[in-house]
N, C-alpha and C positions, 0 to 999 in steps of 0.2 A: 978132223974133217967131219967125221960121222956125227960127233957131238954137236958141232955147229949146225949141221943140217937138221938135226932133231929139234934144236932150240927154235930155229926159224919155222919149222913146221908147226910147232906148238903155238908159237905166237899167231900164226895165220889162223890156226884152228880157233884160238880164243877170240880173235877179232871177228871171225865169221859167226861164232856163237852169239857174241854181243850184238852184232848187227841184226841177226835173225830175231833176237829177243825184242829189240827196239821196233822192228817192223811189225811184229805180232802185237805189241802193245798199242801202236798207233792204229792198226786195223781194228782192234777191239774197241778203242775209244770212239771211232767213227760209227760203229754199229750199235753202241749202247745208247738208250734214250737219255735225254738230259735229266739230271736230278732236280728235285724241287727247289733247291737253292740256286740252281744255275739259270742264267738268262739265255733264252733262245737267240740264235743268231738272227739279226735283222735281215729281211729280204732285200735283195738287190734291186728289185723292181718297185716303182712307186705305187702304193696302194690305190685302187680305183675308188673314187668318191661317188656315192650313190645319191642321186637327186630324185625328188618326188614332184611330179606335175599333176595338178588337179584336172581330171577329166570332166566332161559335161555333167556327169551324174554325181560328182564328188562335191562335198560342201566347200564353200569358199569363206573367207573371212567376212563377217557382216560389216556393211558400211557404217561409218560413224553417224550417230543419230544427230539430226539437226534440231536445234531448239525451236519450239513453236513460238511464233511471234504474233501478238494481237494486231489486228488491222481494222481499218474503217469498215463498218457494217457488221462486225461481229456482235452477237447477242450474248451478254455475259450474265451469269447468275452469281451474285455476291451474297455471302452469308457471313454473319459474325456470331461466333460462339457465345451462347448465353445472352444474346441481344437480338431476339427475333424481329423486333421492330426495325432494325437496321438492315435486315435482309431484303434484297430487291433484285430486279432484273433491269438491265440497262444496255442499250445498244450504243456502240461507239459511233459518234457523229463524224461528220466530214472533218472537223477540227482535230479528231483523234481523242476527244474527251468523253467521259461518261459523267453523269450526274448522280451523286450518292447523297443520302440523307446526312445532315449535319456538316459534312465536309465539303459540300458544293462540288465543283467540277474537278475531275482528276484526269490528267493526261496519261493514257495507257497505251496508245498506239505505238507499235514498234517494240514494246516490252514483252518479256515472257510472262506467263501467268504468275510464276513465282515472284518475279520482280514487281508486278502490279500489286500482288498481295502485300508485299513488304511496304510499298508506298502507302497503301490504304491503312495498314496497321499503324504506320508512323503518324499519319494525319489524325487518326482517331486518338492515338496516345498523346501527341503534342497538344491537341485541342482540349485534352482533359475529358473527352467524352466517354472513353472506355479504358479501364485499367488493364494493362497487359492484354490487349486485344488479340484474338486469333481469328484471322480472316481466311475463308475458303473461297476461291474463285474458280468457277467452272464455265467453260465455253459451251453455251447451249447450242448455238449454231454459228458456224464460221462462214464468213462471206467468201473466203478463198476456197471453201469446200462445198459451196452451194451456189444455186442460181438465184439471182435477184429478179423477182417477178413484180412488175409494176403495171399500172393502168387498170383496166376494167376487169378485175378479178375480185372474188369475194373477200380474200384475205391477202393483200399485197405484203410482200416481205421476202426474206432470204430463206430458201428451202434446200435441204441437203440433196446432193446428187450422188447417189451410191450405185455403182454398177452401171448397167446399160439402161440409161434413162432417156426418154424421148419427150418431145414438146408437150404432148397432151398429158403425159404422166405427171410432169412437173406442174402444169396448170391445174390438174386435178388435186395435187397436194395443196395448192393455194385456194381450195374451195370451189374451183371451177370458174366459169365465166360469170361476170356480173350481169344484171338485167340489161344494162345499157351497152354491153360489149358488142363490137362489130366482128367481122370475120378477118380483119387484117391484123397480123401479128408481126412484130419486128424482133429479130433475134440477133444479138451482137455477141459473137464468140470472144472469149477472153484472149484467145490467140490471134484474133484478127479484129482489133477494136475499130479500125478504120473501114471495115467492110461489112456493115450490117446487112442482114438478110430479111427481106420483106416477103411474108407468106400470106396468101389469101386462102383461108380454109374453105372447104366445101360447105354448102348450106347445111347438109347433114354432117356434123363433125365426125361421125364414125366413118365417113367415106374419104376423110382427109389423109389417106395413107402416104401420099407423096409429100405433103406438107408436114408430116409428123417426123421432123428431123431429129437426130440425136442432140442431146443437150449435155454440156460438160460443166464442171465446177468453174465458177467465176463468170459464167454467161449472164447476160442481161436480157430479160424477156419483157417486151412491152406490148400489152393488148390494147389496141386502139378502140375508142368509143365508136359506136355506130353513128352514122349521119342522122341528122334530125330534120324533119319537115313539120311545120306548124300549120294547123287548121284552126282558124278563128272566125268569129262572126256568128251568124245565125245558123248554127249547126247544133246537133243534139249534144255532142261532147267536145267542146273546144279542147284541143289536145296537141301535145308535142309527140310526134311519132318517130321512134327510133327505127331506122331502116339499115339493113346491111346488104342491100342489093342496089343495082344501078338503074333499075327500070321502074321505079315507083311513079305512077301516073296520078292525075287529078282524081279520077274516079276511084282508084284504090285508096287514096288518102281520105277522100270524102266518106267512103264506106267505113274506114277505120274510125272516123270521128262520129259515126252514128247517122250520117246523112244530113241533108239540109232540112230545116223545119218548113212548115206551111207558110210561114211569114217571110221566107227567104226570097230575095230578089236575085234569081238565078242569073239573069243576063247582066247583072251588075257585078258579078264575081270577077276577081282579078288575082293575079299572082304578084306578090311583092318579092323581088329578088335583090339580095344584097351582094354586090360584086365589088371588085377592086376600084371601080370608078364611081361607086356610090350606090344608092338605092333606085331601082327602076320598078315600074308597074306595067304589067301586061294584061289587057282586058281579056276576059274569057266568055265565050258563048256557052255557058255551063248548061243551059236548057237544051241546046242542040246536042251537046256532048252526051247528056243523059238520054236523049232520044236517038242516039246513034246517027245523027244527021251531020255531025262534025267529028273530026278525029280527036281522040284523047290526047292530052298534053303531058309530056314527061316533066316531072319536078326535079329540081336540083337540090343538093344538100343546103339546108338553112333557108329554103324557100318558105314563104307564107302564103297559104291559100286563104283568101279573104272573101267571105260571102256576106253581103249586106242584107238588110231587111227591106221589105216593101214600104214600111212606114217612113223610111227616109231618115230615121234617127241616126243610124250609122253613116248614111251617105252624107249627112249634113256636116260631118266632121271635115274640117278644112284639109287636114293632112291625113289621108287614108292610111298611108304607109306608117305614119307616126302612131296612129291608133292601133294598127295591127301589131306593131312592135311592142307597144305598152300592154296589149292584151295577152301577149305570150308570157308575161311575168306571173299571171295567175293560173297558168296551165298546171293541172294536177293529174290529168289522166294520161298515162304513158302506155304506149303499145310498142312491142318489138316485133318486127316482121322478120321471120326466119325463112 
Protein backbone atom coordinates (compact mmCIF):
# COMPACT_ATOMS: atom_id res chain seq x y z
CA UNK A 1 0.00 0.00 0.00
CA UNK A 2 2.69 2.35 0.96
CA UNK A 3 4.65 1.52 -2.19
CA UNK A 4 1.66 2.15 -4.40
CA UNK A 5 1.05 5.54 -2.80
CA UNK A 6 4.63 6.56 -3.38
CA UNK A 7 4.48 5.61 -7.02
CA UNK A 8 1.32 7.64 -7.52
CA UNK A 9 2.85 10.62 -5.76
CA UNK A 10 5.95 10.41 -7.94
CA UNK A 11 3.92 10.35 -11.11
CA UNK A 12 1.98 13.43 -10.06
CA UNK A 13 5.18 15.21 -9.21
CA UNK A 14 6.68 14.41 -12.63
CA UNK A 15 3.54 15.58 -14.46
CA UNK A 16 3.53 18.82 -12.50
CA UNK A 17 7.17 19.47 -13.31
CA UNK A 18 6.58 18.84 -17.00
CA UNK A 19 3.55 21.15 -17.10
CA UNK A 20 5.47 23.90 -15.33
CA UNK A 21 8.31 23.61 -17.81
CA UNK A 22 5.91 23.87 -20.75
CA UNK A 23 4.23 26.99 -19.30
CA UNK A 24 7.58 28.67 -18.66
CA UNK A 25 8.72 27.93 -22.24
CA UNK A 26 5.56 29.40 -23.75
CA UNK A 27 5.79 32.54 -21.64
CA UNK A 28 9.39 33.09 -22.68
CA UNK A 29 8.55 32.67 -26.35
CA UNK A 30 5.90 35.39 -26.14
CA UNK A 31 8.26 37.85 -24.45
CA UNK A 32 11.18 37.32 -26.83
CA UNK A 33 11.45 39.58 -30.00
CA UNK A 34 11.16 37.81 -33.36
CA UNK A 35 14.37 36.68 -34.95
CA UNK A 36 15.62 38.01 -38.27
CA UNK A 37 14.37 34.96 -40.14
CA UNK A 38 10.94 34.96 -38.58
CA UNK A 39 7.95 36.70 -40.14
CA UNK A 40 6.04 39.08 -37.90
CA UNK A 41 2.43 38.27 -37.29
CA UNK A 42 0.04 40.10 -39.61
CA UNK A 43 -2.17 42.68 -37.92
CA UNK A 44 -5.77 41.79 -37.52
CA UNK A 45 -6.97 45.33 -38.48
CA UNK A 46 -6.89 46.50 -42.12
CA UNK A 47 -4.11 49.08 -42.67
CA UNK A 48 -5.25 52.66 -43.27
CA UNK A 49 -4.63 53.97 -46.80
CA UNK A 50 -3.24 57.53 -46.89
CA UNK A 51 -4.48 59.81 -49.65
CA UNK A 52 -3.06 63.17 -50.75
CA UNK A 53 -5.19 66.11 -51.84
CA UNK A 54 -3.76 69.24 -53.52
CA UNK A 55 -4.52 72.44 -51.70
CA UNK A 56 -4.87 75.81 -53.39
CA UNK A 57 -1.15 76.53 -53.06
CA UNK A 58 0.04 73.09 -54.16
CA UNK A 59 0.99 72.38 -57.79
CA UNK A 60 -1.41 70.49 -60.02
CA UNK A 61 -0.71 68.52 -63.13
CA UNK A 62 -0.17 70.88 -66.13
CA UNK A 63 -2.91 70.81 -68.80
CA UNK A 64 -2.23 69.10 -72.07
CA UNK A 65 -0.71 71.51 -74.59
CA UNK A 66 -2.96 72.26 -77.54
CA UNK A 67 -1.24 72.45 -80.92
CA UNK A 68 -1.29 75.92 -82.50
CA UNK A 69 -3.25 76.05 -85.74
CA UNK A 70 -2.74 78.63 -88.48
CA UNK A 71 -5.79 80.72 -89.35
CA UNK A 72 -6.96 83.36 -91.80
CA UNK A 73 -5.25 86.69 -91.22
CA UNK A 74 -2.06 85.29 -89.71
CA UNK A 75 1.14 86.91 -90.98
CA UNK A 76 3.79 84.25 -91.63
CA UNK A 77 7.53 84.61 -92.10
CA UNK A 78 8.86 81.80 -94.28
CA UNK A 79 12.59 81.22 -94.76
CA UNK A 80 14.44 78.52 -96.69
CA UNK A 81 17.90 77.51 -95.52
CA UNK A 82 20.64 78.48 -98.01
CA UNK A 83 18.03 80.09 -100.30
CA UNK A 84 17.53 83.69 -99.10
CA UNK A 85 15.75 84.65 -102.34
CA UNK A 86 12.89 82.34 -101.36
CA UNK A 87 12.43 83.88 -97.92
CA UNK A 88 9.32 86.02 -97.66
CA UNK A 89 6.46 87.24 -95.52
CA UNK A 90 2.92 86.30 -96.46
CA UNK A 91 -0.49 86.77 -94.86
CA UNK A 92 -3.04 83.96 -95.00
CA UNK A 93 -5.93 85.12 -97.18
CA UNK A 94 -9.64 84.44 -96.80
CA UNK A 95 -9.19 81.27 -98.85
CA UNK A 96 -6.65 79.96 -96.33
CA UNK A 97 -3.77 80.19 -98.84
CA UNK A 98 -0.44 82.00 -98.91
CA UNK A 99 1.55 82.85 -102.01
CA UNK A 100 5.20 81.78 -102.07
CA UNK A 101 7.86 82.23 -104.76
CA UNK A 102 8.17 79.35 -107.28
CA UNK A 103 5.51 77.12 -105.71
CA UNK A 104 2.53 79.49 -106.10
CA UNK A 105 -0.37 79.23 -103.61
CA UNK A 106 -0.19 76.86 -100.66
CA UNK A 107 -3.18 76.10 -98.41
CA UNK A 108 -2.03 76.30 -94.79
CA UNK A 109 -5.09 77.39 -92.78
CA UNK A 110 -5.97 74.80 -90.15
CA UNK A 111 -2.47 73.28 -90.14
CA UNK A 112 0.15 73.49 -87.44
CA UNK A 113 3.33 75.41 -88.33
CA UNK A 114 5.20 72.10 -88.48
CA UNK A 115 2.67 70.62 -90.92
CA UNK A 116 2.83 73.72 -93.11
CA UNK A 117 6.64 73.52 -93.15
CA UNK A 118 6.43 69.93 -94.32
CA UNK A 119 4.07 70.78 -97.19
CA UNK A 120 6.26 73.68 -98.35
CA UNK A 121 9.37 71.51 -98.22
CA UNK A 122 7.64 68.82 -100.28
CA UNK A 123 6.49 71.34 -102.90
CA UNK A 124 10.02 72.75 -103.22
CA UNK A 125 11.50 69.27 -103.47
CA UNK A 126 8.92 67.81 -105.89
CA UNK A 127 9.26 70.81 -108.18
CA UNK A 128 13.03 70.40 -108.31
CA UNK A 129 13.57 73.92 -106.99
CA UNK A 130 15.60 73.06 -103.87
CA UNK A 131 17.39 69.84 -103.02
CA UNK A 132 16.58 68.57 -99.52
CA UNK A 133 15.00 71.90 -98.50
CA UNK A 134 14.79 72.96 -94.90
CA UNK A 135 11.98 75.43 -94.28
CA UNK A 136 11.43 77.49 -91.13
CA UNK A 137 7.99 79.01 -90.59
CA UNK A 138 7.39 81.67 -87.96
CA UNK A 139 4.05 83.29 -87.08
CA UNK A 140 4.92 86.98 -87.10
CA UNK A 141 1.46 88.08 -85.97
CA UNK A 142 -1.55 85.90 -85.26
CA UNK A 143 -5.05 87.09 -86.06
CA UNK A 144 -6.38 85.06 -83.15
CA UNK A 145 -4.02 86.86 -80.77
CA UNK A 146 -4.37 90.37 -82.17
CA UNK A 147 -6.91 92.97 -83.16
CA UNK A 148 -7.65 93.72 -86.81
CA UNK A 149 -7.56 97.50 -87.34
CA UNK A 150 -9.22 98.76 -90.52
CA UNK A 151 -10.30 102.05 -92.04
CA UNK A 152 -8.70 105.46 -91.64
CA UNK A 153 -5.52 104.61 -89.75
CA UNK A 154 -1.96 105.10 -90.92
CA UNK A 155 -1.10 101.38 -91.09
CA UNK A 156 -4.13 99.05 -91.22
CA UNK A 157 -3.43 95.47 -90.21
CA UNK A 158 -3.45 92.94 -87.37
CA UNK A 159 -1.70 94.08 -84.20
CA UNK A 160 -1.00 91.98 -81.09
CA UNK A 161 -3.07 92.57 -77.98
CA UNK A 162 -1.00 91.72 -74.93
CA UNK A 163 -2.17 92.42 -71.41
CA UNK A 164 -4.61 95.22 -70.65
CA UNK A 165 -5.00 97.03 -73.98
CA UNK A 166 -7.52 99.74 -74.79
CA UNK A 167 -8.88 101.24 -77.98
CA UNK A 168 -6.53 104.21 -78.27
CA UNK A 169 -3.52 102.00 -77.43
CA UNK A 170 -4.24 99.67 -80.35
CA UNK A 171 -4.97 102.56 -82.76
CA UNK A 172 -1.64 104.06 -81.73
CA UNK A 173 0.05 100.75 -82.62
CA UNK A 174 -1.39 101.16 -86.13
CA UNK A 175 0.30 104.54 -86.53
CA UNK A 176 -2.61 106.59 -85.24
CA UNK A 177 -5.46 108.19 -87.16
CA UNK A 178 -5.10 108.98 -90.87
CA UNK A 179 -5.64 112.59 -92.05
CA UNK A 180 -9.12 111.72 -93.33
CA UNK A 181 -10.23 109.95 -90.13
CA UNK A 182 -13.43 110.94 -88.41
CA UNK A 183 -14.37 110.55 -84.79
CA UNK A 184 -16.61 107.51 -85.22
CA UNK A 185 -15.08 104.11 -84.45
CA UNK A 186 -16.82 100.73 -84.61
CA UNK A 187 -15.54 97.91 -82.38
CA UNK A 188 -16.71 94.32 -82.87
CA UNK A 189 -15.66 92.01 -80.07
CA UNK A 190 -14.78 88.46 -81.06
CA UNK A 191 -17.04 87.14 -78.30
CA UNK A 192 -20.02 89.19 -79.62
CA UNK A 193 -19.75 89.29 -83.43
CA UNK A 194 -23.40 90.30 -83.85
CA UNK A 195 -23.24 93.26 -81.46
CA UNK A 196 -20.80 95.88 -82.80
CA UNK A 197 -20.17 98.91 -80.61
CA UNK A 198 -20.18 102.41 -82.16
CA UNK A 199 -18.07 105.00 -80.35
CA UNK A 200 -17.90 108.74 -81.06
CA UNK A 201 -14.60 110.04 -79.72
CA UNK A 202 -14.24 113.51 -78.29
CA UNK A 203 -12.82 116.23 -80.51
CA UNK A 204 -9.77 116.14 -78.29
CA UNK A 205 -8.90 112.44 -78.34
CA UNK A 206 -7.17 112.74 -74.96
CA UNK A 207 -10.59 113.50 -73.43
CA UNK A 208 -12.16 110.29 -74.78
CA UNK A 209 -11.82 108.30 -71.56
CA UNK A 210 -15.35 106.90 -71.74
CA UNK A 211 -14.91 105.71 -75.32
CA UNK A 212 -11.47 104.23 -74.64
CA UNK A 213 -12.89 100.76 -74.08
CA UNK A 214 -10.87 97.55 -73.54
CA UNK A 215 -9.82 95.62 -76.64
CA UNK A 216 -9.27 91.86 -76.76
CA UNK A 217 -7.60 89.41 -79.17
CA UNK A 218 -9.74 88.74 -82.22
CA UNK A 219 -11.56 92.10 -82.10
CA UNK A 220 -12.18 94.12 -85.28
CA UNK A 221 -11.74 97.90 -85.10
CA UNK A 222 -12.95 100.10 -87.94
CA UNK A 223 -12.16 103.83 -88.00
CA UNK A 224 -14.63 105.61 -90.26
CA UNK A 225 -13.65 108.43 -92.59
CA UNK A 226 -14.74 111.94 -91.80
CA UNK A 227 -17.60 113.40 -93.79
CA UNK A 228 -16.68 115.58 -96.77
CA UNK A 229 -18.08 118.92 -97.95
CA UNK A 230 -16.92 120.39 -101.27
CA UNK A 231 -16.43 124.08 -102.03
CA UNK A 232 -16.05 124.84 -105.76
CA UNK A 233 -16.40 127.73 -108.15
CA UNK A 234 -14.94 131.22 -107.80
CA UNK A 235 -13.17 130.72 -104.47
CA UNK A 236 -9.49 131.01 -103.58
CA UNK A 237 -8.93 127.27 -103.02
CA UNK A 238 -11.59 124.92 -104.45
CA UNK A 239 -11.38 122.06 -101.99
CA UNK A 240 -12.87 119.06 -100.36
CA UNK A 241 -13.09 119.58 -96.62
CA UNK A 242 -13.05 116.61 -94.28
CA UNK A 243 -15.20 117.34 -91.25
CA UNK A 244 -15.83 115.31 -88.14
CA UNK A 245 -18.49 117.47 -86.59
CA UNK A 246 -22.18 117.99 -87.30
CA UNK A 247 -22.44 121.78 -87.39
CA UNK A 248 -20.34 122.90 -90.35
CA UNK A 249 -21.93 125.98 -91.92
CA UNK A 250 -21.60 127.81 -95.23
CA UNK A 251 -19.42 130.57 -93.76
CA UNK A 252 -17.08 128.06 -92.11
CA UNK A 253 -16.68 126.03 -95.32
CA UNK A 254 -16.13 129.21 -97.37
CA UNK A 255 -13.45 130.37 -94.93
CA UNK A 256 -11.68 126.98 -95.13
CA UNK A 257 -11.61 127.36 -98.93
CA UNK A 258 -9.91 130.77 -98.67
CA UNK A 259 -13.06 132.83 -99.24
CA UNK A 260 -14.71 134.07 -102.43
CA UNK A 261 -12.76 136.10 -105.01
CA UNK A 262 -13.64 139.61 -106.20
CA UNK A 263 -15.18 138.14 -109.34
CA UNK A 264 -17.56 135.90 -107.40
CA UNK A 265 -21.31 136.36 -107.85
CA UNK A 266 -22.29 135.99 -104.22
CA UNK A 267 -26.05 136.10 -104.72
CA UNK A 268 -25.78 133.36 -107.34
CA UNK A 269 -24.31 130.85 -104.85
CA UNK A 270 -26.15 127.63 -104.21
CA UNK A 271 -25.87 124.35 -102.33
CA UNK A 272 -25.92 121.17 -104.39
CA UNK A 273 -27.21 118.29 -102.29
CA UNK A 274 -27.15 114.65 -103.28
CA UNK A 275 -29.82 112.67 -101.51
CA UNK A 276 -31.64 109.35 -101.91
CA UNK A 277 -34.12 111.00 -104.29
CA UNK A 278 -31.47 112.55 -106.53
CA UNK A 279 -29.65 115.90 -106.74
CA UNK A 280 -31.26 119.14 -105.59
CA UNK A 281 -30.08 122.78 -105.61
CA UNK A 282 -30.81 125.35 -102.91
CA UNK A 283 -30.17 129.07 -103.73
CA UNK A 284 -28.15 131.05 -101.17
CA UNK A 285 -28.17 134.74 -100.31
CA UNK A 286 -24.43 134.52 -99.68
CA UNK A 287 -23.90 138.30 -99.71
CA UNK A 288 -26.50 138.80 -96.95
CA UNK A 289 -25.01 135.89 -94.98
CA UNK A 290 -21.57 137.54 -95.16
CA UNK A 291 -23.12 140.82 -94.00
CA UNK A 292 -24.92 139.06 -91.14
CA UNK A 293 -28.28 140.08 -92.63
CA UNK A 294 -29.34 136.46 -93.15
CA UNK A 295 -28.81 133.35 -91.01
CA UNK A 296 -25.93 131.06 -91.77
CA UNK A 297 -26.88 127.72 -93.34
CA UNK A 298 -25.79 124.30 -92.12
CA UNK A 299 -24.16 121.97 -94.63
CA UNK A 300 -24.75 118.22 -94.80
CA UNK A 301 -22.14 115.53 -95.61
CA UNK A 302 -21.31 115.42 -99.35
CA UNK A 303 -22.90 118.84 -99.98
CA UNK A 304 -21.33 121.07 -102.64
CA UNK A 305 -21.13 124.80 -102.04
CA UNK A 306 -21.03 126.36 -105.51
CA UNK A 307 -20.05 130.03 -106.00
CA UNK A 308 -20.32 131.30 -109.64
CA UNK A 309 -18.54 134.30 -111.19
CA UNK A 310 -19.96 137.67 -112.21
CA UNK A 311 -18.80 137.14 -115.82
CA UNK A 312 -21.40 134.45 -116.23
CA UNK A 313 -18.99 131.83 -117.56
CA UNK A 314 -19.95 129.37 -114.89
CA UNK A 315 -23.55 130.51 -114.82
CA UNK A 316 -23.84 129.73 -118.52
CA UNK A 317 -23.39 126.07 -117.79
CA UNK A 318 -26.70 124.40 -118.46
CA UNK A 319 -26.34 121.97 -115.60
CA UNK A 320 -24.85 123.71 -112.60
CA UNK A 321 -25.01 120.58 -110.49
CA UNK A 322 -23.22 118.56 -113.15
CA UNK A 323 -20.48 121.15 -113.40
CA UNK A 324 -20.03 121.22 -109.64
CA UNK A 325 -19.77 117.45 -109.47
CA UNK A 326 -17.18 117.43 -112.26
CA UNK A 327 -15.18 120.18 -110.57
CA UNK A 328 -14.74 118.06 -107.45
CA UNK A 329 -12.61 115.58 -109.38
CA UNK A 330 -9.79 118.12 -109.50
CA UNK A 331 -9.87 118.95 -105.80
CA UNK A 332 -6.39 118.71 -104.31
CA UNK A 333 -6.58 120.92 -101.23
CA UNK A 334 -7.87 118.98 -98.22
CA UNK A 335 -8.56 120.30 -94.77
CA UNK A 336 -9.56 118.39 -91.67
CA UNK A 337 -11.66 120.24 -89.12
CA UNK A 338 -11.08 118.94 -85.62
